[in-house]
N, C-alpha and C positions, 0 to 999 in steps of 0.2 A: 728503794726497791724492797719488796716484801718477800720474805722467805718463810717456808714452813720446815722446821727441823723435827724429824720423827726418829727418836732413838731412846732406848731404855737405859743407857749408861748415863746416870745422873751427873757424874763427875764430868764426863766428856761434854754432855749437853751444856753444863754451866760454863765450861771453858770456851766452847764454840760460840755460845750466845754472846758472851762478853766480847770475844774477838770480832765476831761479825758485826755487832753493834758499833764497835770502834771503827769498822770499815764503812759505816754509813748505812748498813742494812737494818730494816725492821725484822725482827725474828719472833715468830710464834713457835711454841714447842708442844709436841705430843710425846708421851712416854710409852705408848703402845700402838699396835697396828689399828685397833678399832677406833681409837680417838683420832689417830692420824688420818684414817680414811674419811671419818666424819668431817674433820676440819677441811681437808682437801676438797670435799664435795660441796661444802657450805660456803667456802670463802675463795677469794681470788688471790693467787700468789704469782710472783715472777718466777719462782723456782722452788722445787721441793727437794730437800735433802732427806733421803730415806734409807734407814738401816735395813739390812736384809733380815737378820734374826730378831724378830720382835715378838713380845707376848701378845696373845689375842689373835693376831693375824700377821703373817709374814710380809716383809716388804715386797717380795715378788707378787704376792696376792694383791696387795694394795695397789701396786703399779698396774698390774693387769686389769684390775677392776676400773681404775681411772681411765685407762685407754679404751676399754669396752664401752664406757659411758661417753666417750668422745672428748675427754679432757686432754688437751694438748700441752698442759703446763710442763716445762722441762723438768725431768727427774734425774737427779744424780744419786746413784746407789752408793751406800757406804757399807762396808762389810769387813769382818775379820777373816772371812774365808778367802783363800787366795788360790786361784786356778783358772785355766782357760775355760773350763766348762761352766764354772760359776759365773764368769763374766759373760759368756755367751747366753746363759739362761736369762740374766738380767736384761741384756740387750734385746733378746728375742721377745720378751714380754712388753717391750716398749720403753725401757729406760733409755735415756740419752747419753749417759756416761756412767763410769764405774770407778770407784776409788777404794783401794784396799787399806784397811787400818794396820798399823799406825801410818798416818800420812802427814805431810808437811802442811801447816796452815796456809803458807804462802801458795802452795800448789792448789789447795782447796779453793782459795779465793780466786785464783787465776781460772780454774775450771768453771766456777760459778759465773764469772764475767763472760767467759767464752760461750757458755751455753745460753746466757741471756742475750748476748749479741746475735748468736745464731738464730735463736727463736724470733728475734726482731726482724730478721731478713725474710721470714716467712717459711713456706713449705719446702723441705729438702727435696732433692731429686727423687722422682717416683721409682719404685721397684717394678721391674717389668719382665715379662716372659713373652716374647713375640710382640703382638700388638695389644696385650693385656697389661694395663698399668695400674699400680696401686699407690695412692698417696697415703703413706702410713700415718702422718700426723693429722691430716684432715680426714682420714678414713673414708676416702672416696675411690671408686673403681671405674675405670674407663676401658673400653675395648673398641678399637677402630674409631675413636673419637666419640663414642656413645657412652654416657654415664649409666652405670648399672647399679640400681639400689640393692643393697644387701642389709640383712639384719646384723647386729653386733657380732653374734656367734659365727655367722657365715663369713663375715669379714675376717675375723680372727683365724678361722680355719684356712681361708684362702691365703692370707698373709703368711701363715706358718708354712704352707706348701711352697709358695712362690719364693720365699727366702731360701729354699733348698732345691733349686732347679736341677732336674735330672736325678735327684737323690730319692731312693726308695724310702718312704717313711712308714713305719708300721702303725697299726691301729693303736697299740699301747703308747707309742711315742706321741701320737696325736692327742689321745685322751689326757696324757700327762701335761703336754704343752699347751693345749687349747682349753681343756676343761680344768679340773683340779687334780692335784696329786692324789687326793683321797676320794676320787670319783667312785661312787658306789652304784650308779645306774646301769642301764643296759648298754653294753659296749657297742651294740648295733647302731647306736645313735650316730656313730661316725659315718656309716653307710648312708643313713638318712640325710645327713648334712652334705655329704659328697654329692648325692643325687640332686639335692636342691641347687648346689653350686653349678653343676653341669647344666641344669635346666636354665640357669640365668646367664652364665658366662661362656658356655660352649655352644649349646644347641641353637640359639637364635643367630649365631654367627657362623654356623657350619664348621666349628672347630672341635678338636679333641685334645684339649690342653691337660685335663686331669685324667691320667691313666690308672687303671687298676693292674697291679702286679700280683697275680694269683699266689696266694699263700704267703705274701710278703707285705703288702700294703699298697701305697699310692705314690705316684710321682707326677710332677708337673713338667711338661716339655713344651717347647715352642710349637705353635700350630698355626 
């Protein structure tokens, strides 16, 4: 099994590479986010070990970009940051699991094997609101049994909302969660994409799943 390890801690990388090779894994290494993203896009791996705080490009950004490109390789995030919001952010952008440093090597190996086994079983259960279903790993959307083609950004926005059913999500939260933390464009892009989604997932089916909450944001409700 072939792993990609992306971490800028040279000492930790050396230790993990030796240990993982002793466990029978092939291990390739990248020491920054840019090289890690390039290797992940150009090669095939059974799993990616991805540090959060990386030079060049954050692990969150690398993972999000992979998912937007349709890459379903299991991603295990590694981080020195410890908190439920940090973990939620990693899982929201498509990571499969999250391990806080310092961690037990035995636990790491167990998590790796579990994620690879899970990936081998195929697509996890879809996320749904009413009759709207999203396959997060395959990045496919169905409503009433009909597949709905979406662009990568449209899918990311819909997934962000569907994971928070009934919750009002502000425009700022959407820009941060779906676009980039340092987004400098027109914030009205959110309205543009919400309108696109409505035309694709609501209007043809006579539904009103994506609601506007005036002065507050948007929420998804069963329809």
